[in-house]
C-alpha positions in Angstrom: 17.2 -16.9 111.9 15.8 -13.9 110.4 12.8 -14.0 108.1 13.7 -12.4 104.8 10.5 -13.0 103.1 8.9 -9.7 104.5 11.7 -7.6 103.2 12.3 -9.0 99.7 10.4 -7.3 97.0 7.6 -9.2 95.5 7.2 -11.2 98.8 3.7 -12.2 99.5 3.2 -9.7 102.5 4.8 -6.7 100.8 1.8 -5.6 98.8 -0.4 -6.0 101.8 1.9 -3.8 103.9 2.1 -1.2 101.2 -1.6 -1.0 100.9 -1.9 -0.7 104.7 0.6 2.2 104.7 -1.0 4.0 101.9 -4.4 3.7 103.4 -3.3 4.9 106.9 -1.5 7.9 105.0 -4.6 8.6 103.0 -6.9 8.6 106.3 -4.6 11.4 107.5 -5.4 13.7 104.7 -8.4 15.7 104.9 -10.7 15.8 101.7 -9.5 18.8 99.6 -12.8 20.7 98.7 -12.2 24.1 97.4 -14.6 26.8 98.7 -17.9 27.2 96.8 -16.9 30.5 95.4 -13.2 29.9 94.7 -13.6 29.8 90.9 -15.5 33.2 91.0 -12.8 34.6 93.2 -9.9 33.2 91.0 -11.7 34.5 87.8 -12.2 37.9 89.4 -8.5 38.2 90.4 -7.6 37.2 86.9 -9.9 39.7 85.2 -8.7 42.5 87.4 -5.1 41.8 86.5 -6.0 41.7 82.9 -7.8 45.1 83.0 -4.8 46.4 84.7 -2.3 45.1 82.3 -4.5 46.6 79.4 -4.7 50.0 81.2 -1.0 50.1 81.7 -0.5 49.1 78.0 -2.8 51.9 76.8 -1.1 54.5 79.0 2.4 53.4 77.8 1.2 53.7 74.1 -0.3 57.0 74.6 2.8 58.4 76.4 5.2 57.0 73.8 3.1 58.4 70.9 2.9 61.9 72.7 6.5 61.9 73.1 7.1 61.0 69.5 4.8 64.0 68.3 6.4 66.4 70.7 10.0 65.5 69.6 8.9 65.6 66.0 7.5 69.1 66.5 10.5 70.3 68.4 12.7 69.1 65.5 10.5 70.8 62.9 10.7 73.9 65.0 14.6 73.9 65.1 14.7 74.0 61.3 16.2 77.2 59.9 13.5 79.7 58.7 15.5 80.8 55.5 14.3 79.5 52.3 15.7 76.2 51.5 17.3 75.1 48.0 14.0 73.3 47.2 11.7 76.4 46.9 14.3 78.9 46.2 13.1 81.5 43.7 16.6 82.6 43.0 16.9 80.5 39.8 13.7 82.0 38.2 14.9 85.6 39.3 18.2 85.0 37.8 17.1 84.8 34.4 17.9 81.2 33.8 15.2 79.6 31.7 14.0 76.2 32.6 10.9 74.2 33.2 8.7 75.7 35.9 6.4 73.7 38.0 3.8 76.5 37.8 4.2 76.7 33.9 4.0 72.9 33.8 0.6 72.9 35.5 -0.8 75.4 33.2 -1.2 78.1 36.1 0.0 81.6 35.7 2.6 83.0 38.3 
């Protein structure tokens, strides 16, 4: 006859066997003690990465801003040099009377 009392869950010897197996397993594991300067080293690494990330972001912002300014100046430089319709003195020179910005400010042309 086989003894089934040892293999049945909840049997009286199951807890003791499990405890012994876990104690044997725990005895094989060395105590995990971090190095005394592990926190300092980890914090230093984190701060170094943080500084690097901020520097990269600052450089990227500077490059984007500089490119935007240069593109804006280039676009303004491409504008035609002829007088535009806004500041055209042809209306005043043609004899057409109308309100003048200079006259409305009380200035003499």
